[in-house]
C-alpha positions in Angstrom: 0.0 0.0 0.0 2.9 2.4 0.8 4.3 1.7 -2.6 1.0 2.6 -4.3 0.8 5.8 -2.3 4.4 6.7 -3.1 3.7 6.0 -6.8 0.6 8.2 -6.8 2.6 11.1 -5.2 5.4 10.8 -7.7 3.0 10.6 -10.6 1.0 13.6 -9.5 4.2 15.6 -9.1 5.4 14.6 -12.5 2.1 15.6 -14.1 2.0 18.9 -12.3 5.6 19.8 -13.3 5.0 18.8 -16.9 1.9 21.0 -17.1 3.8 23.9 -15.5 6.7 23.5 -17.9 4.4 23.4 -20.9 2.7 26.6 -19.8 6.1 28.3 -19.4 7.2 27.1 -22.8 4.0 28.3 -24.4 4.5 31.8 -23.0 8.1 32.0 -24.2 8.5 34.0 -27.4 9.8 32.1 -30.4 13.2 32.8 -31.9 13.1 35.4 -34.7 12.6 33.9 -38.2 14.4 35.2 -40.2 17.2 36.2 -37.9 17.4 40.0 -37.4 21.1 40.3 -38.1 21.0 44.1 -38.3 20.5 44.3 -34.5 24.3 44.0 -34.1 25.1 47.0 -36.3 24.6 49.7 -33.6 23.9 50.0 -29.9 25.2 49.0 -26.4 25.3 45.4 -25.6 25.7 43.4 -22.4 26.6 39.7 -21.9 24.2 37.5 -20.2 25.2 36.9 -16.5 27.9 39.6 -16.6 27.5 42.8 -14.6 28.1 45.9 -16.7 31.2 46.8 -14.7 32.8 43.5 -15.9 32.0 43.8 -19.6 29.9 45.7 -22.0 30.2 46.6 -25.7 29.3 49.5 -27.9 28.9 49.4 -31.7 28.7 52.6 -33.7 29.9 53.6 -37.2 31.5 50.1 -37.9 33.6 50.3 -34.7 33.1 47.8 -31.9 34.5 48.7 -28.5 34.5 46.2 -25.6 34.9 47.7 -22.2 35.9 45.8 -19.1 37.5 46.4 -15.7 35.0 49.0 -14.8 35.4 50.6 -18.2 39.1 51.3 -17.6 40.3 48.9 -20.3 39.0 48.3 -23.8 39.5 46.5 -27.1 38.6 48.5 -30.1 37.9 46.7 -33.4 36.8 47.6 -36.9 33.7 45.8 -38.2 33.7 44.6 -41.8 30.4 43.0 -42.9 30.8 40.1 -45.3 27.0 39.8 -45.7 24.0 40.6 -43.6 24.8 38.0 -40.8 28.6 37.5 -41.2 31.2 40.0 -40.2 34.9 40.2 -39.4 36.3 42.1 -36.4 39.9 43.5 -36.9 41.5 44.5 -33.6 42.7 48.1 -33.9 43.8 48.8 -30.3 43.7 47.6 -26.8 44.7 48.9 -23.4 45.6 45.9 -21.3 48.8 44.3 -22.5 48.3 41.0 -20.6 45.2 40.3 -22.6 46.0 37.5 -25.1 44.1 39.3 -27.9 46.6 41.1 -30.1 46.2 44.2 -32.4 45.7 42.8 -35.9 43.8 39.7 -34.7 40.8 38.9 -37.0 37.6 37.4 -35.5 35.0 35.8 -37.8 31.6 36.3 -36.4 28.1 35.0 -37.4 24.8 36.1 -36.0 23.1 32.7 -35.6 19.9 33.6 -33.7 18.0 36.6 -32.4 15.0 36.9 -30.1 13.7 40.4 -29.3 16.8 42.2 -27.9 18.9 39.1 -27.6 21.6 38.1 -30.1 23.5 34.8 -30.3 26.8 35.0 -32.0 29.3 32.4 -33.1 32.8 33.8 -33.0 36.0 32.2 -34.3 39.7 33.1 -33.8 42.7 31.0 -34.7 40.5 27.9 -35.1 38.8 28.3 -31.7 35.0 28.7 -31.8 32.7 29.9 -29.1 29.1 31.1 -28.8 28.0 34.1 -26.8 24.7 35.7 -26.1 24.4 39.4 -26.0 21.5 41.6 -24.8 21.0 44.8 -26.6 20.4 47.5 -24.0 17.3 49.6 -24.4 18.1 53.1 -25.6 16.8 56.0 -23.7 14.4 58.1 -25.7 14.9 61.9 -25.3 
């Protein structure tokens, strides 16, 4: 009898969690289709789970500047768009000499997904690939 009671409790919990999960999934917005690659062309961007004092990035006039260390250090790169969703970053200057990124390094980036103000990018440098998710900060209207 105890086994039957335990089974009933586990089954009820499972059904409840499935229903709750389905409701949350139904309320989530779908990924943009087609991908809105132009979202990366200008603005201020934050990395998911990073406070702004650790890292943020600005893009304006085909220049990308990544700020870190409370904005005291930066890496500035020129953006060259290959097509709507693919672009190269050429490192122009940096302030922190211990950072392994060097002036002249070329990153190959692809915007692989967007959803509202979120952008997922695949970045490659010297054969190493990594994905990062950025959030485009809302701009203050004057």
